[in-house]
N, C-alpha and C positions, 0 to 999 in steps of 0.2 A: 805365444805358444804355437807349436805346430799341431796338426790334427792328431798325429799319433801320440804326442805327449799329453794332449788333453784326454784322449781315450784311456791312456794308461793311468793318469791321475784320477779319472772318474771311478775306476775299479777299486781304489783304495779309500774312497770317501763314503759318506752317508748317502742314502737313497735320494734325498732332496738335492744335495750338492751334485750328485752324479747326474741328476736330471738337468741341472743348470749347465753343467759342463757339456752334456750331450747336445743341448740347444746351441751352445757356443760353437761346437764343432760343426753343426749343420750350417750355421750362418757363415762359417769360415770357408765352406766348400764353394768352389767356383760355379756349380750348377744352380745354386739358390742365391737370389739377390735379396738382401734384407730390405724391409719396408722403412723408408725414410720420408721426410717431408718433401724432398726434392724429386721423388719418383712416384708420388701419389697421382693416379690418373684413373678416369672411368674406364670401364671395360670396353673393348672394341665393339662399335655398333650401338652403344648405349645412348650416345648423343649424336646430334646432327647439326650442321651449320644453319644459321638463320637464312631464310630465303630473301635474297636481295632483288627488289623490283626497280624498274626504271633505269636499267643499266644497259640499254641498247637492244636492238631487235634479235641479236644472236642468242640471247639468254632465254628467249621465249616469254619473258615477263617485262619487256621494254615498252616504250611509248606510253600506253594507257595504264600500265602496271596492273593488268588483269581486272580493271574496273569497267571496261567497256566504253562505249561512246556516249558521253554526256549523261544526263539524267541526275536524279536526286542522289543515288548511291555513288555516283562518280565524283561528287563534290566533297570537299573537306567537311567532316561532321555531318555527312548526309545520311543519317540513320532514320529509319521510319518508325514511328511510334507503334507500340503493340496495339492491335485492333484497328489501325488505320487502313482503309480500303480504297484509297485513291480519291476520296471525296464523296463517294456514294454513302448512303446510310449504312453504318456498320451493323453487324449482326446483333450486337448487344443492345442496339436501339430498335431493331426491327422486331425482335421477339417481345411478347407481352411480359409484364411483371406480375408476380403473384406474391401474396403474403405481405408481411410488414416486419419492421424491426422495433423491438421494445426500446424505450427511452433509457436514459442513464439510471443506474441503481441509486435511489435516494432513500434507502431504508435507514431506520434509526439505529443507533448503537443500543445494545442490550445490557441492562444492569439488573441484577437480582436483588431482592429485599434482603436475603441473607448476607450478601456482600456489604450492603449498607450497614447492617447491624454489626458486622465484624469490624468495619472501619470505625464505627462509633465506640465499640468496646475497647479497641486498641488506642483510642484517643486521637486518631488521625483526622476524624471528621467531627467538628464541633456542632453540637445541637443547641441552638439558641433557646433559652428558657425565659419565662417571665420573671423569675427571681433574680438572676444575675444580669442578663441583657434583655433588651426588648424582644418580645416574641416576633419571629419572622420566619419566612419560608426558606428552606434550603434550595438554592438555585443551581443551575447547571454549572455556573462558575465555581461554586463551593465544591461540587463533586469533582470538577476537573482539577482544581488546585489541591485537593486532598489526595488525588491519585486514584480515586475510585474508577475513573474512566480516563482514557487517553485523549486522542484527538476527536472532537465532536464535529462531524462534517455536516450532517443534516438534522440531527436532533437526538433525543434520548428516550428510550422506552423502558418502563419499569415492569419487571416480571416477578413472579413469585419465587422461582428457583428452577434449577435444572433437574431436580428430583433425586440427585445422588446423595447418599447418606453422608458423604464427606463434607458437603457444603451446608448441611442442616445444623442449626444450633441446638444445644441441649435444651430440654424443656425447663430445666431449673434456672436457666439464665434469664434474668429480667432485663428487658430492653426499654429505653425511654420512648415516649411518644415523639414522633417526628412529623414535621409539616414540610412537605416537599413539593416542588413544582417541576414537572417534566413535560415532554411533548405528548406522550401516550403512556397508558398503563393497562395491564391486564386486570380482569375482574378479580382474580385470586390475589394479586398484589394489592389492589385497593382494599379488599376484605382483610388482608393480613395487617396492613398498616393501621387501618381504622379500628381494628380490634384492640389495639394498644392505646387508643386515644389520639392517634395522629390523623392527618388529613393529606389528601392527594389532590393536586390541581394540575390539569392538563392544559397547557397553553400552546398557542401557535407561534412559531418563530420562522420568519423567512430568513434569507441570507444576511440581510442588513441587521435585523433584530438579533440574530444569533451572534453576529460579530460584535455588536454593541454590548451584548451580555457578557461574552467571554473576554473581550478586550476593550473595556470602557476607556482606557487611557488613550486610545487612538482617536477619540472624539472630544472636541471642545464642548459641544452640546449634544447630549444623547438624543438620537432620533426616536420618534414615537413608533411603536410597533404597528405593523400593517395588520388589517383584519384578514381572517382566513379567506381563501378563494371559495367560490360557491361549491366546488367539488368536495371540500372537506369541512364546510361549514356545519353540516349536521352533527359531525363528531364533537365539535366544541360547544354545540347547543344542548347536547344530551347530558343529563345529570348522572345517568348510570355509568357513563364513561368519565365522569367528573370534568366535563368541559368547562373552561373558565368563563364562557358566555352564558351558561345556564343561570337562571335567577337564584336557584338554591345555593350554588357554589359561591356566587357573588355575595349573597347575604351572609353566608357562613364566614367568608374571609373578611368581610367588613366588621363582623363581631370580634373575630380573633385578632386581626392585624390592622384594623381600621383602613385597609386598602383591599381592593378586589384581586389584584395581581402583584407580582414582584416588580412590575414596571413602575408603579407609583412609589414603591419603597426605594427604587434606584434614584428617582427624582428627588426624594427627600434627602437621601444621603449626599447627592451632589449639592443641594442647597446648604446642607450643614457644613460641607467642606468650604464653600464660598464664604 
């Protein structure tokens, strides 16, 4: 079509088609060059050529290529580290240091008593009883396998609850007594479990003992648990915190389970497998 024929046809068509024909008429005019892949280019002055060095003295960047005469920075890969001052004592070593950095976070995972009871009522956490199976303590492995807690990195602490009404169980619900072994427990959690006839034992687990507890299949012979370091020894000797080294807790566990801790129960289960 010519330009005049396109304009005449546009007057007889709908508004949308007339717009298309008008654009075609503009592209067909000699003053406007249509945009195609072969004529795409950046705007003038938007880009510049790369500076070429070492191409003779006439360029102004020949011979040493603007690096100067010798020295560290004239060599290939001759960069200077941040803070390097030529060999003299750098400023970060001349100035005094103050304060300290805390060590890594080795806090325990938190589990509430209400969550334990919910998993028991749902049937996801088995409570060993003296009638069906021999009475024993619920260990960290039982809680991990039941899904009560995910990855246990340093230990487990038992608390009473977060105080929200959504997590509290109705008073009409009767929960069975549970005997549980954790790393630490709050006084309110101990009182809540013992009020239903259960027991709480707080034992120390170092990294090796925790691994042997959670993954016993990794060991041909289960290693013995290490004693607590002196810094935390008073916690496990205190009966109020139900430490497993206190005489009252050991006598109570001997009467109930014939063993002071779950470590002896693990050894018995390994002997029965053999």
